[in-house]
C-alpha positions as CSV (number, residue, x, y, z in Angstrom):
1,M,116.9,91.6,89.9
2,R,116.9,90.5,86.4
3,V,116.1,86.8,85.2
4,T,117.9,85.0,82.4
5,K,118.4,81.1,81.3
6,L,121.9,80.3,82.0
7,G,122.8,76.5,81.4
8,G,119.6,75.7,80.6
9,L,118.1,76.9,84.0
10,R,116.0,79.8,84.8
11,T,118.2,81.9,86.7
12,H,117.6,85.1,89.0
13,L,120.3,87.5,89.3
14,A,120.8,89.9,92.0
15,G,123.1,92.3,93.8
16,G,126.0,94.1,92.4
17,V,126.1,97.9,91.4
18,D,122.8,97.8,90.0
19,G,120.9,95.1,91.9
20,N,120.7,92.9,88.9
21,G,124.3,91.1,89.0
22,G,126.0,94.1,87.2
23,G,129.6,95.0,88.3
24,D,132.7,93.4,88.7
25,G,132.0,92.0,92.3
26,P,132.5,88.3,93.3
27,L,129.5,85.7,93.3
28,V,127.7,83.5,95.4
29,V,125.5,80.9,93.4
30,L,122.8,79.1,95.7
31,M,120.4,76.2,94.8
32,H,117.2,76.0,96.6
33,G,115.8,72.7,98.1
34,F,113.4,70.2,96.5
35,G,109.6,70.9,96.6
36,A,110.4,74.5,96.9
37,P,109.6,77.2,94.5
38,G,112.8,78.2,92.1
39,D,112.9,81.7,93.3
40,D,112.8,80.3,97.1
41,L,116.2,81.6,98.4
42,V,115.7,85.2,96.7
43,G,113.8,85.8,99.7
44,L,117.1,85.8,101.5
45,L,118.4,88.7,100.0
46,P,117.0,91.4,102.1
47,V,118.4,89.7,105.1
48,L,122.1,88.5,103.9
49,R,124.1,91.8,104.7
50,V,127.0,91.8,102.5
51,A,129.4,94.3,100.8
52,P,126.8,95.8,97.9
53,E,129.7,94.6,95.2
54,V,128.6,91.1,95.8
55,R,126.2,89.5,92.9
56,F,123.8,86.4,93.8
57,A,122.8,83.9,91.1
58,F,119.8,81.8,92.1
59,P,119.1,79.1,89.5
60,E,115.8,77.2,89.3
61,A,115.8,73.3,89.4
62,P,114.8,71.8,85.7
63,L,112.3,69.5,87.2
64,S,108.7,70.9,88.0
65,L,106.5,68.7,90.3
66,S,103.1,68.4,89.2
67,E,102.1,66.9,92.5
68,F,102.6,70.2,94.6
69,P,99.4,72.5,94.7
70,F,102.1,75.1,93.6
71,A,105.0,75.9,91.2
72,A,107.5,73.4,93.0
73,R,110.6,72.0,91.6
74,A,113.4,69.7,92.1
75,W,116.9,68.5,90.9
76,W,116.0,64.8,90.4
77,P,112.8,63.2,91.8
78,L,112.3,61.7,95.2
79,D,109.9,58.9,96.5
80,L,107.8,61.1,98.9
81,A,105.3,58.3,99.5
82,G,108.4,56.2,100.9
83,L,110.1,58.8,102.7
84,E,106.6,60.0,104.5
85,Q,106.1,56.1,105.5
86,A,109.9,56.2,107.0
87,R,108.9,59.5,108.5
88,M,105.7,58.1,110.3
89,R,108.0,55.3,111.8
90,G,110.2,57.4,113.2
91,E,113.2,56.6,110.6
92,L,115.7,58.9,109.2
93,Q,116.9,57.1,105.9
94,D,120.8,56.8,105.4
95,R,121.3,57.7,101.8
96,A,125.0,57.5,102.0
97,A,125.1,54.7,99.3
98,E,122.5,56.6,96.9
99,V,122.9,58.1,93.6
100,P,120.0,59.6,92.4
101,E,118.6,59.0,89.2
102,G,118.9,62.5,88.0
103,L,121.7,63.7,89.7
104,A,123.9,63.4,86.8
105,S,121.8,65.5,84.8
106,A,121.6,68.2,87.5
107,R,125.2,68.5,87.8
108,E,125.6,68.9,83.7
109,H,123.1,72.1,84.0
110,V,124.9,73.6,86.9
111,V,128.3,72.8,85.5
112,A,126.9,74.5,82.4
113,L,125.5,77.5,84.4
114,L,129.1,78.1,85.9
115,D,130.5,78.3,82.7
116,E,127.9,80.7,81.4
117,L,128.3,82.6,84.5
118,Q,131.6,83.0,84.4
119,T,131.7,84.2,80.8
120,S,128.7,86.6,80.6
121,L,129.9,88.3,84.2
122,G,133.3,88.4,83.1
123,M,134.9,86.7,86.3
124,S,137.4,83.9,87.5
125,S,135.9,80.9,89.3
126,E,138.4,81.5,92.2
127,R,135.7,84.4,93.0
128,I,132.7,82.4,93.3
129,V,131.0,80.9,96.3
130,L,128.7,77.9,95.2
131,G,126.0,76.3,97.8
132,G,122.5,75.5,98.3
133,F,120.0,74.1,101.1
134,S,119.1,70.8,101.3
135,Q,118.9,68.8,98.0
136,G,120.4,72.0,96.5
137,S,123.5,71.5,99.0
138,M,123.9,67.7,97.8
139,L,123.8,69.1,94.5
140,A,126.6,72.0,95.2
141,M,128.8,69.3,96.7
142,D,128.5,66.9,93.7
143,V,129.4,69.6,91.5
144,A,132.2,70.6,93.8
145,L,133.8,67.3,93.9
146,S,133.1,66.3,90.0
147,D,133.9,69.9,88.6
148,L,137.4,70.8,89.6
149,R,137.4,74.5,88.9
150,P,139.0,76.6,91.7
151,L,135.9,77.9,94.2
152,A,136.1,80.5,96.7
153,G,134.0,78.1,99.1
154,L,131.5,76.0,99.3
155,V,127.8,76.5,101.3
156,L,126.0,73.5,102.4
157,L,123.2,74.3,104.5
158,S,121.1,71.2,106.1
159,T,122.8,69.0,103.9
160,T,123.1,65.1,103.9
161,L,125.7,62.3,102.5
162,I,125.0,60.6,99.5
163,N,127.0,59.2,96.4
164,A,129.5,58.3,99.0
165,D,132.0,56.2,97.5
166,Q,132.6,58.9,95.1
167,W,132.4,61.7,96.9
168,R,135.3,60.2,99.5
169,A,137.4,59.1,96.5
170,R,137.0,62.9,95.2
171,L,137.9,64.8,98.4
172,P,141.5,64.8,98.3
173,K,141.4,66.8,95.1
174,R,139.4,69.8,97.0
175,A,141.6,69.5,100.4
176,G,141.4,72.9,101.7
177,L,138.4,74.1,100.0
178,P,136.6,76.3,102.7
179,V,133.4,75.0,103.6
180,F,130.2,76.5,105.5
181,Q,127.9,73.9,106.8
182,S,124.8,74.2,109.2
183,H,122.2,71.7,110.3
184,G,119.4,71.6,113.1
185,R,119.9,69.2,115.6
186,R,116.2,67.9,115.4
187,D,115.9,68.0,111.4
188,P,113.1,65.4,110.9
189,L,114.0,65.0,107.2
190,L,117.9,64.6,106.9
191,P,119.9,63.0,110.1
192,F,121.9,65.4,112.0
193,A,124.4,62.5,112.4
194,A,124.8,62.2,108.5
195,A,125.4,66.1,108.3
196,Q,128.2,65.4,110.9
197,R,129.6,62.8,108.8
198,V,129.9,65.1,105.7
199,R,131.5,67.6,108.1
200,E,134.1,65.2,109.3
201,L,134.6,64.2,105.4
202,W,135.9,67.8,104.8
203,Q,137.8,67.8,108.0
204,G,139.6,64.9,107.3
205,V,141.1,66.0,104.0
206,G,142.0,69.5,105.5
207,S,139.4,71.9,104.6
208,P,138.3,74.3,107.4
209,V,134.7,74.1,107.9
210,S,132.8,76.6,109.9
211,W,130.1,74.4,111.6
212,T,126.6,76.0,113.0
213,E,124.3,73.6,114.4
214,F,121.1,74.7,115.9
215,D,118.3,73.6,118.2
216,G,115.7,73.4,115.2
217,G,114.7,71.4,112.0
218,H,115.1,71.7,108.4
219,E,115.3,75.3,108.3
220,L,117.6,78.3,108.0
221,P,117.1,80.6,111.1
222,P,118.8,84.0,112.2
223,R,122.0,82.3,113.5
224,V,122.5,80.3,110.3
225,L,122.4,83.6,107.9
226,Q,124.4,85.6,110.1
227,G,127.4,82.6,109.9
228,L,126.9,82.8,106.2
229,C,127.0,86.1,105.9
230,A,130.4,86.0,108.0
231,F,131.7,83.0,105.5
232,I,130.8,84.9,102.4
233,A,132.9,88.2,103.7
234,Q,135.7,85.7,104.6
235,C,135.8,83.8,101.4
236,L,135.1,86.9,99.0
237,G,137.5,89.2,101.3
238,S,134.1,91.7,101.3
239,G,132.7,93.3,104.2
240,V,129.4,94.9,104.8
């Protein structure tokens, strides 16, 4: 694995013929969630059974969270105190109308990242699967609906509905894009019902959604990772 800067983001490149993103294989871009270390999803590599030519990019979010006791990062800030109070009251916030401060800036970073990845790796966007976990998945969906370059697929791991008015307006232009989505039925942070609404939005424009729900929380259990590997192989035409 090698680390470089793309789109203004520190990015971990892995896989491919040399383990450092080399070769001419397709690409999977995965973005971590709020409060995670920048290399959080890199730890998935040993269990992601994909063809050896598949390359991976794991960008680090631009914001450093000084209130965390470790090197935590975020794509945009959150009101942690308010979220914790809501959680203690047993309330899961509906964020559908929310357009987070910092979303536009994060989107610009990722669009620039994709531009530079295509240039530096010499590949077309049709061979890229874009996705993320939690806040990273919200950003992935926002980028996919704002930047209309062709993509091989979209991965939404434990996501929720934000920026709903703009997303609904833009969805028809992404009709048919394959989507992999997973969510825990007991997720204490992001409502399961909101994830179902995201799925229904994609299905409503004719996109095939590979949906994996599980009896758990805000996590990535083996069943999800198995489904993700199958989705990557299907989208990129690569088997293990």
